[in-house]
Structures are given as structure tokens and as C-alpha cells.
N, C-alpha and C positions, 0 to 999 in steps of 0.2 A: 537216864537215857530217854531219848525221845523217839517215838515210833511214828513214822509217816505212813499213813494208810492211803492207798489209791482207791478212791471211791468209784464204784462202777455206776454208770448212768442208769437211771430208772429203766425198767423194762419197757415202759411205754415209749421211750425215746430211742431205744436201741435200733429199731427198724429204720428210723429216720436217719440216724448216724450212718448206718450201713448203706443206705441209699445214696447219701451224700458222698460217701467214700467211693461208691461205684461210679458216680458221675465224674468225680475227680480223676479216677483211674482211666475212664473212657476218654476224657478230654486230654489227659497226658499221652495216651496211646495215639490219639489222632494227631497231636502235635508232633509226636515222635515219627510217625509214618510220613507226615508231610515233610519233615526235615530230611528224612532219608531219600524221598523222591526228588527233592531239590538239590541234594548233595551232588548228584552227577550232572547237573545242568552245566552246559558249556558257557563260554564267555566270548566276547567280541574282540577281534584283533583291532587295536587302536593305534593311531599315530604315535602316541606316547610310548607304547610298548615297542614299536619299531625303533623309535629314537633311543630307548634304553639299550636296545640290542646293537644298533648300527652307529649310534652317535651322529646321525644326520637326520635332518628334517626334510630333506629333498627326496621324497618318495619316488619320484620319477627317475632318479639317478641310481637307485639300488639295483645291483646285478645279482647278488646272492643273498639269500635269506633263509634262516633255519628257525622254525618255531615248532619243532617236534615235541610232542608230549605236553601240550599246554591247555588241554580241554577246550579248544576253540571250536565253536559251532557257527560263528559268524565271521567270515573272512572276506566280506565285501570290499574291504580296503585294498585287496590285491588288484582290483580293477584299475587302480591308479599307478600300479608298478609298470610303467611303460618300458623300462629298460631291463626288467628282471629276466635273468637267463636260467638260474638254478633256484628252485623253490622247494624247500623241504617242510612239509606239514603233516608228516606221519604221526600216528597215535594221537588223534584229536577226535572231534565229533562232527566233522564236516559231512553234510548230506547232499550237497549239490556242487556241480562243476561250472555253473554259469558265470561265476565271477572271474574265472580264468580265461574266458573267451577273448578278452582284450589284451592279454599279455603276448603281444606279437613276437617278441624276441625269446620267449620261453623255449628252452631246449631240454631241460630235465625237470620233471615234476614228480615229487615223491609224496604219495598220499596213502601209504600203507596203513592199514588198521584204522579206518575212519568209518563213516556210516552211510556210504553211497550204496543205495539199494538198486536203483534202476539203471540198466545198461544204456538206456536212451540218453542218459546224461553225457555219454561220450561225444555226442553230437556237438556239444559246446566247444570241444577241442579240435574239431575238424578244420578250423581255419588257422590253426597254429602251424604254419609251414616249417618252422624250425624245431618243432618238438621231436626229439629223437629217443628219449627215455621216459617211460611212464611206469610208475609202481602203484598198483591198486590192489595188490594181494591183501587178504584178510579183511576186505570190505564185503558186505553181504552180496554185492553183485558178482563177486569173484566165484561164487558157487553156482552161478548160472551155467547151464550145460553148453551155452554158446559163447561163453566169456571171451576166450582168446580169439575165436573166429570173428566174432562181431567187432572187437576192438581193432584187430589187424586189418580187417576189411574197411572199417570206417576211417582209421588213421593210417593211411598208406605211407605216411612219412616216417612212422616209427621204425626204430632199429632194434629196440629192446623193450619187452614188456615184462615187468616184474624181474625175476632173476634169470630169465631166459632170453637169449638173443633170438630174433626172428629170422629163421632160415628162408631161403628162396622157395623151398618146397612148401614150407608152412604158409608162406604168403600166398602162393598160387592156390593152395587148397582152401584158404580162407576166402579168397576172392571168388572162387567158384562155388563155395558152400552157400546153401540157402538155409536161412534160419527156419527150423522146424518148430520152434517154440517162441512165444512172446518174450521180449527182452526183460519183462518184469518177473518172469518165472524164476524162482530160486530153488536150488536143490541143496539139501542138508548134507549130502555126502560129498566129501572133499574130492573124490576121484570119480566124478560123474560125467566126464567128457567122453565123447564118442571117439574112440581111438582110431576107427576106420576113416574118420574125416580129418583128424588132426594128427599129422605125422609127428613122431617124437623128436623134439629138438635136443641138442646136446646140453646137458645140465652144466652150468658154470660152477666152478669149485668154490667160489666165495659166497654165493647165494645172498642171504640176508645181510651178511657182514659187509658187503659192498655198500649198501645204503647206509647202514649204521655208521660205517667209517666216514662216509661223506658228511653225514649229519653232525658228527663230532668235530670234523675238521673245518666246517664252514665258519665256525666262530673264531678260528685262528687267523 
């Protein structure tokens, strides 16, 4: 029989080996953290992605498009969609509305669960006269105390905001309402609206399912 013995390093080198191991562990940890931070980085909407979805390279002719849940943070390409009418980009990483300003024919815009923080971004949509439906729920800006009032007053053409139709009473209240807080102020509580200034609108029965159904059917 042969016995293999594992030789321990001399005591004089044990400290060096331990230090080297610590350096290795620290470098591994740093790479791991860096990888996790980059894991949630979004991506850019490209003509090739649109072609794969629509089978057309004529971006100006597209009327309906659904890219829900694609980790998109750069949608500058939508500024070339001159004929787009229904655009679904919910569950992405979009932080600005500026690229939608040129979509003159846009009537329905779905941006639920993105990263839009500042209510002043709504101003980019003020020139879209055909916009009737806008979904911005579950964005950071939706927790602002003036969320519905500010949007309804800015976008007078809207008929529905998120899962609620805009009633004549709510529209009148929003027009007469004066913002008491800056549009960048965000509230963590979901029910932080001032009920005395915002009349309760009738809740629709389908709520979120309406948008999800549209997003699923757009590919058909």
C-alpha cells in the first residue's frame, strides 16, 4: 500500500498564502457585485428587433407595436414611428417620455411599470391630440400626490388614465386644482391622494386585465 501525505506549507509561508487567498476572495466578490449591478441594465430598441416582431422594415408604416417586458431603457427609435396608433411598452426600464412627442397619431400608450419618476415628463405628450388612453401606473411618478390631477389637467385630450375613465367631474376638479407640491415630489404611500380634491371615479371591472389582454392580442 502506498500512503499519500499532504504536506502542510511551512509556517513562514502560511500567512502569505492566507493573504493571497483573501485577495482572491475580494477580487471574486467585486466581480460578483459588478455582475449583479449590470444584470438589470436595460437594452435599446433596435430596427432589427422591430423587424423580428412585425416582419417589416418600414418603421413609419407600423400602427401597432407591443414590446412589453423586454428590459428596454432606450426607446429613441419610437420617434420614427410616424403612423403608430397603439404602443405597448409596459414592464420595461423607460425613464423619459420625450421620444413619444413626435408620434402624432398615437391614441393609446401603455407604459405601466417603468421608471418614469418626474411628472413634468407628461409635458412631452401634450401635443399628441389623438392620445385617448394612457397607462402610467406602477411608475415612481404615480405615487405623487398630484398624479391624476396633473396629468388630467395637462393632457386634456385623455379619456382614460390607467384603469379609470376620466369623468367630467374629475376633469373639472383637475382643471381647477392648483398643485401644492412640486411635480418631482414622490410619496411612498399608495393612497396618498387628497380625496377632497379628486372625486372618486367609477372603478372599471377589468382593471389591469384590460391592458394585459391588449398586449397579448397585439401580436395576433
